[in-house]
PDB file with one MODEL, atoms N, CA, C and O in Angstrom:
MODEL        1
ATOM      1  N   MET A   1     -48.864 -43.062 172.583  1.00  0.00           N
ATOM      2  CA  MET A   1     -47.876 -42.894 173.633  1.00  0.00           C
ATOM      3  C   MET A   1     -46.819 -43.982 173.497  1.00  0.00           C
ATOM      4  O   MET A   1     -47.096 -45.127 173.142  1.00  0.00           O
ATOM      5  N   MET A   2     -45.624 -43.574 173.791  1.00  0.00           N
ATOM      6  CA  MET A   2     -44.511 -44.525 173.769  1.00  0.00           C
ATOM      7  C   MET A   2     -44.032 -44.730 175.199  1.00  0.00           C
ATOM      8  O   MET A   2     -44.131 -43.838 176.042  1.00  0.00           O
ATOM      9  N   VAL A   3     -43.527 -45.886 175.442  1.00  0.00           N
ATOM     10  CA  VAL A   3     -42.990 -46.183 176.763  1.00  0.00           C
ATOM     11  C   VAL A   3     -41.490 -46.259 176.644  1.00  0.00           C
ATOM     12  O   VAL A   3     -40.957 -47.097 175.916  1.00  0.00           O
ATOM     13  N   ILE A   4     -40.796 -45.372 177.367  1.00  0.00           N
ATOM     14  CA  ILE A   4     -39.336 -45.349 177.349  1.00  0.00           C
ATOM     15  C   ILE A   4     -38.877 -45.473 178.794  1.00  0.00           C
ATOM     16  O   ILE A   4     -39.130 -44.592 179.616  1.00  0.00           O
ATOM     17  N   GLY A   5     -38.210 -46.563 179.089  1.00  0.00           N
ATOM     18  CA  GLY A   5     -37.675 -46.761 180.436  1.00  0.00           C
ATOM     19  C   GLY A   5     -38.759 -46.779 181.507  1.00  0.00           C
ATOM     20  O   GLY A   5     -38.515 -46.310 182.619  1.00  0.00           O
ATOM     21  N   GLY A   6     -39.919 -47.292 181.219  1.00  0.00           N
ATOM     22  CA  GLY A   6     -40.996 -47.368 182.184  1.00  0.00           C
ATOM     23  C   GLY A   6     -41.832 -46.097 182.268  1.00  0.00           C
ATOM     24  O   GLY A   6     -42.875 -46.094 182.923  1.00  0.00           O
ATOM     25  N   ASN A   7     -41.396 -45.009 181.615  1.00  0.00           N
ATOM     26  CA  ASN A   7     -42.152 -43.757 181.621  1.00  0.00           C
ATOM     27  C   ASN A   7     -42.931 -43.620 180.316  1.00  0.00           C
ATOM     28  O   ASN A   7     -42.449 -43.955 179.234  1.00  0.00           O
ATOM     29  N   ARG A   8     -44.133 -43.122 180.462  1.00  0.00           N
ATOM     30  CA  ARG A   8     -44.924 -42.877 179.255  1.00  0.00           C
ATOM     31  C   ARG A   8     -44.562 -41.499 178.708  1.00  0.00           C
ATOM     32  O   ARG A   8     -44.571 -40.510 179.441  1.00  0.00           O
ATOM     33  N   VAL A   9     -44.246 -41.440 177.427  1.00  0.00           N
ATOM     34  CA  VAL A   9     -43.877 -40.191 176.768  1.00  0.00           C
ATOM     35  C   VAL A   9     -44.826 -39.997 175.583  1.00  0.00           C
ATOM     36  O   VAL A   9     -44.999 -40.895 174.758  1.00  0.00           O
ATOM     37  N   ALA A  10     -45.431 -38.821 175.513  1.00  0.00           N
ATOM     38  CA  ALA A  10     -46.330 -38.535 174.402  1.00  0.00           C
ATOM     39  C   ALA A  10     -45.520 -38.250 173.153  1.00  0.00           C
ATOM     40  O   ALA A  10     -44.479 -37.596 173.194  1.00  0.00           O
ATOM     41  N   ARG A  11     -46.034 -38.766 172.033  1.00  0.00           N
ATOM     42  CA  ARG A  11     -45.364 -38.492 170.764  1.00  0.00           C
ATOM     43  C   ARG A  11     -45.614 -37.052 170.359  1.00  0.00           C
ATOM     44  O   ARG A  11     -46.714 -36.526 170.528  1.00  0.00           O
ATOM     45  N   ALA A  12     -44.576 -36.418 169.823  1.00  0.00           N
ATOM     46  CA  ALA A  12     -44.700 -35.032 169.367  1.00  0.00           C
ATOM     47  C   ALA A  12     -45.449 -34.997 168.044  1.00  0.00           C
ATOM     48  O   ALA A  12     -45.318 -35.904 167.222  1.00  0.00           O
ATOM     49  N   GLY A  13     -46.233 -33.945 167.845  1.00  0.00           N
ATOM     50  CA  GLY A  13     -46.919 -33.748 166.575  1.00  0.00           C
ATOM     51  C   GLY A  13     -48.356 -34.211 166.629  1.00  0.00           C
ATOM     52  O   GLY A  13     -48.790 -34.861 167.580  1.00  0.00           O
ATOM     53  N   LEU A  14     -49.073 -33.865 165.600  1.00  0.00           N
ATOM     54  CA  LEU A  14     -50.474 -34.239 165.496  1.00  0.00           C
ATOM     55  C   LEU A  14     -50.582 -35.626 164.901  1.00  0.00           C
ATOM     56  O   LEU A  14     -49.763 -36.036 164.079  1.00  0.00           O
ATOM     57  N   SER A  15     -51.579 -36.321 165.319  1.00  0.00           N
ATOM     58  CA  SER A  15     -51.808 -37.639 164.732  1.00  0.00           C
ATOM     59  C   SER A  15     -53.117 -37.587 163.962  1.00  0.00           C
ATOM     60  O   SER A  15     -54.154 -38.040 164.446  1.00  0.00           O
ATOM     61  N   LEU A  16     -53.059 -37.037 162.773  1.00  0.00           N
ATOM     62  CA  LEU A  16     -54.231 -36.953 161.910  1.00  0.00           C
ATOM     63  C   LEU A  16     -54.186 -38.092 160.908  1.00  0.00           C
ATOM     64  O   LEU A  16     -53.125 -38.473 160.413  1.00  0.00           O
ATOM     65  N   ARG A  17     -55.359 -38.621 160.625  1.00  0.00           N
ATOM     66  CA  ARG A  17     -55.428 -39.631 159.581  1.00  0.00           C
ATOM     67  C   ARG A  17     -55.281 -38.925 158.241  1.00  0.00           C
ATOM     68  O   ARG A  17     -55.623 -37.747 158.140  1.00  0.00           O
ATOM     69  N   PRO A  18     -54.790 -39.593 157.219  1.00  0.00           N
ATOM     70  CA  PRO A  18     -54.528 -38.936 155.934  1.00  0.00           C
ATOM     71  C   PRO A  18     -55.772 -38.349 155.271  1.00  0.00           C
ATOM     72  O   PRO A  18     -55.701 -37.238 154.747  1.00  0.00           O
ATOM     73  N   LEU A  19     -56.898 -39.042 155.271  1.00  0.00           N
ATOM     74  CA  LEU A  19     -58.071 -38.535 154.572  1.00  0.00           C
ATOM     75  C   LEU A  19     -58.622 -37.260 155.212  1.00  0.00           C
ATOM     76  O   LEU A  19     -58.857 -36.295 154.485  1.00  0.00           O
ATOM     77  N   PRO A  20     -58.843 -37.199 156.530  1.00  0.00           N
ATOM     78  CA  PRO A  20     -59.320 -35.933 157.103  1.00  0.00           C
ATOM     79  C   PRO A  20     -58.309 -34.789 156.940  1.00  0.00           C
ATOM     80  O   PRO A  20     -58.699 -33.636 156.760  1.00  0.00           O
ATOM     81  N   ALA A  21     -57.036 -35.104 157.000  1.00  0.00           N
ATOM     82  CA  ALA A  21     -56.018 -34.072 156.823  1.00  0.00           C
ATOM     83  C   ALA A  21     -56.054 -33.521 155.402  1.00  0.00           C
ATOM     84  O   ALA A  21     -55.933 -32.312 155.199  1.00  0.00           O
ATOM     85  N   SER A  22     -56.220 -34.405 154.417  1.00  0.00           N
ATOM     86  CA  SER A  22     -56.256 -33.926 153.028  1.00  0.00           C
ATOM     87  C   SER A  22     -57.534 -33.132 152.766  1.00  0.00           C
ATOM     88  O   SER A  22     -57.511 -32.148 152.027  1.00  0.00           O
ATOM     89  N   VAL A  23     -58.658 -33.557 153.375  1.00  0.00           N
ATOM     90  CA  VAL A  23     -59.897 -32.799 153.214  1.00  0.00           C
ATOM     91  C   VAL A  23     -59.760 -31.424 153.862  1.00  0.00           C
ATOM     92  O   VAL A  23     -60.240 -30.430 153.317  1.00  0.00           O
ATOM     93  N   LEU A  24     -59.114 -31.365 155.012  1.00  0.00           N
ATOM     94  CA  LEU A  24     -58.887 -30.090 155.696  1.00  0.00           C
ATOM     95  C   LEU A  24     -57.994 -29.166 154.861  1.00  0.00           C
ATOM     96  O   LEU A  24     -58.279 -27.975 154.733  1.00  0.00           O
ATOM     97  N   LEU A  25     -56.929 -29.707 154.303  1.00  0.00           N
ATOM     98  CA  LEU A  25     -56.046 -28.901 153.457  1.00  0.00           C
ATOM     99  C   LEU A  25     -56.757 -28.439 152.184  1.00  0.00           C
ATOM    100  O   LEU A  25     -56.566 -27.307 151.740  1.00  0.00           O
ATOM    101  N   LEU A  26     -57.569 -29.305 151.606  1.00  0.00           N
ATOM    102  CA  LEU A  26     -58.316 -28.937 150.405  1.00  0.00           C
ATOM    103  C   LEU A  26     -59.319 -27.830 150.711  1.00  0.00           C
ATOM    104  O   LEU A  26     -59.457 -26.880 149.940  1.00  0.00           O
ATOM    105  N   ALA A  27     -60.020 -27.955 151.839  1.00  0.00           N
ATOM    106  CA  ALA A  27     -60.976 -26.921 152.222  1.00  0.00           C
ATOM    107  C   ALA A  27     -60.274 -25.596 152.505  1.00  0.00           C
ATOM    108  O   ALA A  27     -60.789 -24.538 152.144  1.00  0.00           O
ATOM    109  N   ALA A  28     -59.112 -25.639 153.143  1.00  0.00           N
ATOM    110  CA  ALA A  28     -58.352 -24.417 153.416  1.00  0.00           C
ATOM    111  C   ALA A  28     -57.884 -23.773 152.118  1.00  0.00           C
ATOM    112  O   ALA A  28     -57.907 -22.549 151.991  1.00  0.00           O
ATOM    113  N   GLY A  29     -57.462 -24.582 151.158  1.00  0.00           N
ATOM    114  CA  GLY A  29     -57.031 -24.044 149.865  1.00  0.00           C
ATOM    115  C   GLY A  29     -58.162 -23.401 149.101  1.00  0.00           C
ATOM    116  O   GLY A  29     -58.006 -22.304 148.563  1.00  0.00           O
ATOM    117  N   VAL A  30     -59.314 -24.076 149.045  1.00  0.00           N
ATOM    118  CA  VAL A  30     -60.471 -23.521 148.350  1.00  0.00           C
ATOM    119  C   VAL A  30     -60.950 -22.263 149.058  1.00  0.00           C
ATOM    120  O   VAL A  30     -61.287 -21.273 148.408  1.00  0.00           O
ATOM    121  N   GLY A  31     -60.982 -22.294 150.379  1.00  0.00           N
ATOM    122  CA  GLY A  31     -61.403 -21.115 151.141  1.00  0.00           C
ATOM    123  C   GLY A  31     -60.498 -19.933 150.917  1.00  0.00           C
ATOM    124  O   GLY A  31     -60.967 -18.800 150.806  1.00  0.00           O
ATOM    125  N   SER A  32     -59.199 -20.182 150.849  1.00  0.00           N
ATOM    126  CA  SER A  32     -58.270 -19.066 150.627  1.00  0.00           C
ATOM    127  C   SER A  32     -58.434 -18.477 149.225  1.00  0.00           C
ATOM    128  O   SER A  32     -58.325 -17.264 149.042  1.00  0.00           O
ATOM    129  N   ILE A  33     -58.693 -19.327 148.245  1.00  0.00           N
ATOM    130  CA  ILE A  33     -58.918 -18.817 146.881  1.00  0.00           C
ATOM    131  C   ILE A  33     -60.191 -17.969 146.843  1.00  0.00           C
ATOM    132  O   ILE A  33     -60.202 -16.889 146.252  1.00  0.00           O
ATOM    133  N   ILE A  34     -61.260 -18.459 147.474  1.00  0.00           N
ATOM    134  CA  ILE A  34     -62.510 -17.695 147.509  1.00  0.00           C
ATOM    135  C   ILE A  34     -62.310 -16.377 148.236  1.00  0.00           C
ATOM    136  O   ILE A  34     -62.813 -15.343 147.795  1.00  0.00           O
ATOM    137  N   LEU A  35     -61.580 -16.401 149.345  1.00  0.00           N
ATOM    138  CA  LEU A  35     -61.330 -15.175 150.106  1.00  0.00           C
ATOM    139  C   LEU A  35     -60.524 -14.170 149.290  1.00  0.00           C
ATOM    140  O   LEU A  35     -60.819 -12.976 149.318  1.00  0.00           O
ATOM    141  N   ILE A  36     -59.521 -14.633 148.573  1.00  0.00           N
ATOM    142  CA  ILE A  36     -58.704 -13.734 147.745  1.00  0.00           C
ATOM    143  C   ILE A  36     -59.554 -13.120 146.634  1.00  0.00           C
ATOM    144  O   ILE A  36     -59.442 -11.927 146.352  1.00  0.00           O
ATOM    145  N   VAL A  37     -60.409 -13.937 146.000  1.00  0.00           N
ATOM    146  CA  VAL A  37     -61.268 -13.418 144.932  1.00  0.00           C
ATOM    147  C   VAL A  37     -62.236 -12.377 145.482  1.00  0.00           C
ATOM    148  O   VAL A  37     -62.418 -11.323 144.873  1.00  0.00           O
ATOM    149  N   LEU A  38     -62.860 -12.658 146.627  1.00  0.00           N
ATOM    150  CA  LEU A  38     -63.812 -11.704 147.202  1.00  0.00           C
ATOM    151  C   LEU A  38     -63.134 -10.413 147.632  1.00  0.00           C
ATOM    152  O   LEU A  38     -63.690  -9.331 147.444  1.00  0.00           O
ATOM    153  N   LEU A  39     -61.944 -10.512 148.206  1.00  0.00           N
ATOM    154  CA  LEU A  39     -61.218  -9.294 148.590  1.00  0.00           C
ATOM    155  C   LEU A  39     -60.798  -8.492 147.367  1.00  0.00           C
ATOM    156  O   LEU A  39     -60.822  -7.261 147.389  1.00  0.00           O
ATOM    157  N   SER A  40     -60.415  -9.183 146.303  1.00  0.00           N
ATOM    158  CA  SER A  40     -60.053  -8.481 145.065  1.00  0.00           C
ATOM    159  C   SER A  40     -61.259  -7.753 144.485  1.00  0.00           C
ATOM    160  O   SER A  40     -61.141  -6.626 144.006  1.00  0.00           O
ATOM    161  N   LEU A  41     -62.414  -8.402 144.531  1.00  0.00           N
ATOM    162  CA  LEU A  41     -63.628  -7.749 144.025  1.00  0.00           C
ATOM    163  C   LEU A  41     -64.048  -6.587 144.917  1.00  0.00           C
ATOM    164  O   LEU A  41     -64.643  -5.621 144.440  1.00  0.00           O
ATOM    165  N   ALA A  42     -63.746  -6.673 146.191  1.00  0.00           N
ATOM    166  CA  ALA A  42     -64.094  -5.580 147.102  1.00  0.00           C
ATOM    167  C   ALA A  42     -63.184  -4.379 146.895  1.00  0.00           C
ATOM    168  O   ALA A  42     -63.569  -3.250 147.199  1.00  0.00           O
ATOM    169  N   VAL A  43     -61.982  -4.610 146.382  1.00  0.00           N
ATOM    170  CA  VAL A  43     -61.030  -3.514 146.172  1.00  0.00           C
ATOM    171  C   VAL A  43     -61.402  -2.688 144.942  1.00  0.00           C
ATOM    172  O   VAL A  43     -61.077  -1.502 144.875  1.00  0.00           O
ATOM    173  N   VAL A  44     -62.082  -3.304 143.963  1.00  0.00           N
ATOM    174  CA  VAL A  44     -62.404  -2.617 142.707  1.00  0.00           C
ATOM    175  C   VAL A  44     -63.234  -1.352 142.940  1.00  0.00           C
ATOM    176  O   VAL A  44     -62.866  -0.304 142.409  1.00  0.00           O
ATOM    177  N   PRO A  45     -64.336  -1.389 143.707  1.00  0.00           N
ATOM    178  CA  PRO A  45     -65.088  -0.145 143.913  1.00  0.00           C
ATOM    179  C   PRO A  45     -64.303   0.911 144.686  1.00  0.00           C
ATOM    180  O   PRO A  45     -64.474   2.109 144.460  1.00  0.00           O
ATOM    181  N   VAL A  46     -63.455   0.468 145.586  1.00  0.00           N
ATOM    182  CA  VAL A  46     -62.646   1.430 146.341  1.00  0.00           C
ATOM    183  C   VAL A  46     -61.681   2.149 145.402  1.00  0.00           C
ATOM    184  O   VAL A  46     -61.545   3.371 145.462  1.00  0.00           O
ATOM    185  N   LEU A  47     -61.016   1.394 144.541  1.00  0.00           N
ATOM    186  CA  LEU A  47     -60.090   2.020 143.586  1.00  0.00           C
ATOM    187  C   LEU A  47     -60.836   2.899 142.588  1.00  0.00           C
ATOM    188  O   LEU A  47     -60.351   3.969 142.220  1.00  0.00           O
ATOM    189  N   LEU A  48     -62.005   2.456 142.150  1.00  0.00           N
ATOM    190  CA  LEU A  48     -62.800   3.265 141.227  1.00  0.00           C
ATOM    191  C   LEU A  48     -63.223   4.569 141.892  1.00  0.00           C
ATOM    192  O   LEU A  48     -63.137   5.633 141.278  1.00  0.00           O
ATOM    193  N   GLY A  49     -63.672   4.498 143.123  1.00  0.00           N
ATOM    194  CA  GLY A  49     -64.060   5.709 143.855  1.00  0.00           C
ATOM    195  C   GLY A  49     -62.887   6.644 144.074  1.00  0.00           C
ATOM    196  O   GLY A  49     -63.026   7.861 143.950  1.00  0.00           O
ATOM    197  N   ALA A  50     -61.718   6.076 144.404  1.00  0.00           N
ATOM    198  CA  ALA A  50     -60.531   6.913 144.591  1.00  0.00           C
ATOM    199  C   ALA A  50     -60.135   7.590 143.280  1.00  0.00           C
ATOM    200  O   ALA A  50     -59.746   8.758 143.275  1.00  0.00           O
ATOM    201  N   GLY A  51     -60.233   6.863 142.176  1.00  0.00           N
ATOM    202  CA  GLY A  51     -59.922   7.455 140.868  1.00  0.00           C
ATOM    203  C   GLY A  51     -60.888   8.561 140.497  1.00  0.00           C
ATOM    204  O   GLY A  51     -60.485   9.600 139.975  1.00  0.00           O
ATOM    205  N   LEU A  52     -62.169   8.336 140.769  1.00  0.00           N
ATOM    206  CA  LEU A  52     -63.163   9.382 140.473  1.00  0.00           C
ATOM    207  C   LEU A  52     -62.941  10.616 141.349  1.00  0.00           C
ATOM    208  O   LEU A  52     -63.058  11.746 140.875  1.00  0.00           O
ATOM    209  N   LEU A  53     -62.627  10.401 142.612  1.00  0.00           N
ATOM    210  CA  LEU A  53     -62.357  11.533 143.503  1.00  0.00           C
ATOM    211  C   LEU A  53     -61.123  12.306 143.044  1.00  0.00           C
ATOM    212  O   LEU A  53     -61.126  13.537 143.043  1.00  0.00           O
ATOM    213  N   PHE A  54     -60.066  11.584 142.654  1.00  0.00           N
ATOM    214  CA  PHE A  54     -58.850  12.241 142.167  1.00  0.00           C
ATOM    215  C   PHE A  54     -59.137  13.038 140.889  1.00  0.00           C
ATOM    216  O   PHE A  54     -58.666  14.165 140.736  1.00  0.00           O
ATOM    217  N   GLY A  55     -59.908  12.447 139.978  1.00  0.00           N
ATOM    218  CA  GLY A  55     -60.266  13.150 138.749  1.00  0.00           C
ATOM    219  C   GLY A  55     -61.100  14.389 139.023  1.00  0.00           C
ATOM    220  O   GLY A  55     -60.910  15.426 138.388  1.00  0.00           O
ATOM    221  N   PHE A  56     -62.029  14.279 139.977  1.00  0.00           N
ATOM    222  CA  PHE A  56     -62.851  15.434 140.345  1.00  0.00           C
ATOM    223  C   PHE A  56     -61.991  16.549 140.929  1.00  0.00           C
ATOM    224  O   PHE A  56     -62.186  17.718 140.596  1.00  0.00           O
ATOM    225  N   LEU A  57     -61.044  16.200 141.794  1.00  0.00           N
ATOM    226  CA  LEU A  57     -60.191  17.224 142.393  1.00  0.00           C
ATOM    227  C   LEU A  57     -59.284  17.888 141.359  1.00  0.00           C
ATOM    228  O   LEU A  57     -59.089  19.103 141.392  1.00  0.00           O
ATOM    229  N   VAL A  58     -58.734  17.097 140.448  1.00  0.00           N
ATOM    230  CA  VAL A  58     -57.885  17.669 139.399  1.00  0.00           C
ATOM    231  C   VAL A  58     -58.725  18.556 138.477  1.00  0.00           C
ATOM    232  O   VAL A  58     -58.290  19.645 138.102  1.00  0.00           O
ATOM    233  N   GLY A  59     -59.922  18.095 138.112  1.00  0.00           N
ATOM    234  CA  GLY A  59     -60.801  18.897 137.260  1.00  0.00           C
ATOM    235  C   GLY A  59     -61.217  20.189 137.932  1.00  0.00           C
ATOM    236  O   GLY A  59     -61.273  21.233 137.283  1.00  0.00           O
ATOM    237  N   THR A  60     -61.512  20.137 139.227  1.00  0.00           N
ATOM    238  CA  THR A  60     -61.884  21.344 139.961  1.00  0.00           C
ATOM    239  C   THR A  60     -60.726  22.337 140.007  1.00  0.00           C
ATOM    240  O   THR A  60     -60.921  23.540 139.837  1.00  0.00           O
ATOM    241  N   ALA A  61     -59.522  21.821 140.240  1.00  0.00           N
ATOM    242  CA  ALA A  61     -58.350  22.704 140.284  1.00  0.00           C
ATOM    243  C   ALA A  61     -58.105  23.351 138.917  1.00  0.00           C
ATOM    244  O   ALA A  61     -57.834  24.549 138.833  1.00  0.00           O
ATOM    245  N   LEU A  62     -58.200  22.558 137.852  1.00  0.00           N
ATOM    246  CA  LEU A  62     -57.985  23.115 136.509  1.00  0.00           C
ATOM    247  C   LEU A  62     -59.081  24.109 136.133  1.00  0.00           C
ATOM    248  O   LEU A  62     -58.802  25.141 135.523  1.00  0.00           O
ATOM    249  N   PHE A  63     -60.336  23.798 136.497  1.00  0.00           N
ATOM    250  CA  PHE A  63     -61.435  24.707 136.209  1.00  0.00           C
ATOM    251  C   PHE A  63     -61.265  26.025 136.962  1.00  0.00           C
ATOM    252  O   PHE A  63     -61.502  27.097 136.404  1.00  0.00           O
ATOM    253  N   GLY A  64     -60.858  25.946 138.217  1.00  0.00           N
ATOM    254  CA  GLY A  64     -60.611  27.169 139.001  1.00  0.00           C
ATOM    255  C   GLY A  64     -59.475  27.987 138.432  1.00  0.00           C
ATOM    256  O   GLY A  64     -59.563  29.212 138.345  1.00  0.00           O
ATOM    257  N   TRP A  65     -58.398  27.304 138.042  1.00  0.00           N
ATOM    258  CA  TRP A  65     -57.235  28.008 137.473  1.00  0.00           C
ATOM    259  C   TRP A  65     -57.634  28.680 136.150  1.00  0.00           C
ATOM    260  O   TRP A  65     -57.254  29.823 135.897  1.00  0.00           O
ATOM    261  N   ALA A  66     -58.398  27.970 135.308  1.00  0.00           N
ATOM    262  CA  ALA A  66     -58.837  28.556 134.042  1.00  0.00           C
ATOM    263  C   ALA A  66     -59.769  29.739 134.291  1.00  0.00           C
ATOM    264  O   ALA A  66     -59.718  30.719 133.548  1.00  0.00           O
ATOM    265  N   GLY A  67     -60.607  29.674 135.302  1.00  0.00           N
ATOM    266  CA  GLY A  67     -61.490  30.799 135.628  1.00  0.00           C
ATOM    267  C   GLY A  67     -60.714  32.023 136.061  1.00  0.00           C
ATOM    268  O   GLY A  67     -61.024  33.140 135.649  1.00  0.00           O
ATOM    269  N   ILE A  68     -59.705  31.818 136.891  1.00  0.00           N
ATOM    270  CA  ILE A  68     -58.878  32.950 137.338  1.00  0.00           C
ATOM    271  C   ILE A  68     -58.123  33.550 136.163  1.00  0.00           C
ATOM    272  O   ILE A  68     -58.029  34.772 136.046  1.00  0.00           O
ATOM    273  N   GLU A  69     -57.580  32.701 135.288  1.00  0.00           N
ATOM    274  CA  GLU A  69     -56.873  33.206 134.105  1.00  0.00           C
ATOM    275  C   GLU A  69     -57.836  33.953 133.179  1.00  0.00           C
ATOM    276  O   GLU A  69     -57.470  34.971 132.592  1.00  0.00           O
ATOM    277  N   GLY A  70     -59.053  33.451 133.050  1.00  0.00           N
ATOM    278  CA  GLY A  70     -60.048  34.136 132.218  1.00  0.00           C
ATOM    279  C   GLY A  70     -60.411  35.502 132.778  1.00  0.00           C
ATOM    280  O   GLY A  70     -60.529  36.470 132.027  1.00  0.00           O
ATOM    281  N   LEU A  71     -60.590  35.589 134.097  1.00  0.00           N
ATOM    282  CA  LEU A  71     -60.886  36.884 134.712  1.00  0.00           C
ATOM    283  C   LEU A  71     -59.715  37.856 134.570  1.00  0.00           C
ATOM    284  O   LEU A  71     -59.912  39.056 134.378  1.00  0.00           O
ATOM    285  N   ALA A  72     -58.491  37.321 134.665  1.00  0.00           N
ATOM    286  CA  ALA A  72     -57.323  38.193 134.481  1.00  0.00           C
ATOM    287  C   ALA A  72     -57.247  38.703 133.045  1.00  0.00           C
ATOM    288  O   ALA A  72     -56.918  39.867 132.816  1.00  0.00           O
ATOM    289  N   ALA A  73     -57.546  37.844 132.083  1.00  0.00           N
ATOM    290  CA  ALA A  73     -57.545  38.276 130.679  1.00  0.00           C
ATOM    291  C   ALA A  73     -58.648  39.299 130.422  1.00  0.00           C
ATOM    292  O   ALA A  73     -58.439  40.255 129.675  1.00  0.00           O
ATOM    293  N   LEU A  74     -59.807  39.112 131.024  1.00  0.00           N
ATOM    294  CA  LEU A  74     -60.897  40.076 130.893  1.00  0.00           C
ATOM    295  C   LEU A  74     -60.512  41.418 131.502  1.00  0.00           C
ATOM    296  O   LEU A  74     -60.842  42.469 130.953  1.00  0.00           O
ATOM    297  N   GLU A  75     -59.820  41.385 132.625  1.00  0.00           N
ATOM    298  CA  GLU A  75     -59.380  42.635 133.259  1.00  0.00           C
ATOM    299  C   GLU A  75     -58.373  43.371 132.369  1.00  0.00           C
ATOM    300  O   GLU A  75     -58.457  44.588 132.204  1.00  0.00           O
ATOM    301  N   ARG A  76     -57.417  42.624 131.795  1.00  0.00           N
ATOM    302  CA  ARG A  76     -56.437  43.246 130.897  1.00  0.00           C
ATOM    303  C   ARG A  76     -57.123  43.828 129.663  1.00  0.00           C
ATOM    304  O   ARG A  76     -56.741  44.896 129.186  1.00  0.00           O
ATOM    305  N   TRP A  77     -58.122  43.138 129.152  1.00  0.00           N
ATOM    306  CA  TRP A  77     -58.830  43.629 127.977  1.00  0.00           C
ATOM    307  C   TRP A  77     -59.619  44.892 128.311  1.00  0.00           C
ATOM    308  O   TRP A  77     -59.633  45.840 127.525  1.00  0.00           O
ATOM    309  N   ILE A  78     -60.271  44.911 129.465  1.00  0.00           N
ATOM    310  CA  ILE A  78     -61.036  46.097 129.858  1.00  0.00           C
ATOM    311  C   ILE A  78     -60.101  47.286 130.067  1.00  0.00           C
ATOM    312  O   ILE A  78     -60.454  48.410 129.708  1.00  0.00           O
ATOM    313  N   GLU A  79     -58.922  47.065 130.637  1.00  0.00           N
ATOM    314  CA  GLU A  79     -57.978  48.161 130.880  1.00  0.00           C
ATOM    315  C   GLU A  79     -57.388  48.710 129.586  1.00  0.00           C
ATOM    316  O   GLU A  79     -57.047  49.890 129.512  1.00  0.00           O
ATOM    317  N   SER A  80     -57.265  47.863 128.570  1.00  0.00           N
ATOM    318  CA  SER A  80     -56.623  48.330 127.336  1.00  0.00           C
ATOM    319  C   SER A  80     -57.620  48.742 126.258  1.00  0.00           C
ATOM    320  O   SER A  80     -57.211  49.374 125.284  1.00  0.00           O
ATOM    321  N   ASP A  81     -58.869  48.428 126.376  1.00  0.00           N
ATOM    322  CA  ASP A  81     -59.856  48.768 125.350  1.00  0.00           C
ATOM    323  C   ASP A  81     -60.238  50.246 125.479  1.00  0.00           C
ATOM    324  O   ASP A  81     -60.562  50.713 126.571  1.00  0.00           O
ATOM    325  N   PRO A  82     -60.198  50.978 124.363  1.00  0.00           N
ATOM    326  CA  PRO A  82     -60.495  52.422 124.429  1.00  0.00           C
ATOM    327  C   PRO A  82     -61.946  52.703 124.786  1.00  0.00           C
ATOM    328  O   PRO A  82     -62.245  53.794 125.272  1.00  0.00           O
ATOM    329  N   ARG A  83     -62.852  51.774 124.566  1.00  0.00           N
ATOM    330  CA  ARG A  83     -64.259  52.018 124.907  1.00  0.00           C
ATOM    331  C   ARG A  83     -64.476  52.162 126.400  1.00  0.00           C
ATOM    332  O   ARG A  83     -65.448  52.778 126.838  1.00  0.00           O
ATOM    333  N   PHE A  84     -63.561  51.587 127.187  1.00  0.00           N
ATOM    334  CA  PHE A  84     -63.708  51.670 128.638  1.00  0.00           C
ATOM    335  C   PHE A  84     -62.849  52.752 129.250  1.00  0.00           C
ATOM    336  O   PHE A  84     -62.831  52.903 130.471  1.00  0.00           O
ATOM    337  N   GLN A  85     -62.129  53.515 128.429  1.00  0.00           N
ATOM    338  CA  GLN A  85     -61.261  54.584 128.933  1.00  0.00           C
ATOM    339  C   GLN A  85     -62.091  55.874 129.022  1.00  0.00           C
ATOM    340  O   GLN A  85     -62.573  56.358 127.998  1.00  0.00           O
ATOM    341  N   ARG A  86     -62.256  56.412 130.168  1.00  0.00           N
ATOM    342  CA  ARG A  86     -62.998  57.662 130.319  1.00  0.00           C
ATOM    343  C   ARG A  86     -62.300  58.558 131.291  1.00  0.00           C
ATOM    344  O   ARG A  86     -62.769  59.665 131.557  1.00  0.00           O
TER     345      ARG A  86
ENDMDL
END
C-alpha cells in the first residue's frame, strides 16, 4: 500500500514473487502442451471413423449403382436374345 496525501491507496496489479510466478508460467506452458497433444490424439480416431464412414457410404452408393446398371443390362440382354422370344 502506498500513502498519498494521508490516504492509503492500494497498488494496482498482482504482487507475485518472481520464482512462484515463473513456476506458475512454466506449469501452465507444460500443461497446455500436454493438453494440445492429448486433444490431437483424441481427434485421430474421430477422423479415422469419419473417413471409414465416408468410404462405406461411397462404396455402398457405387455398389448399388453398379447393381442397377447390371440389372438393366440383363434386362436388355433378355429382351434382345432370341432364346427368350416366344
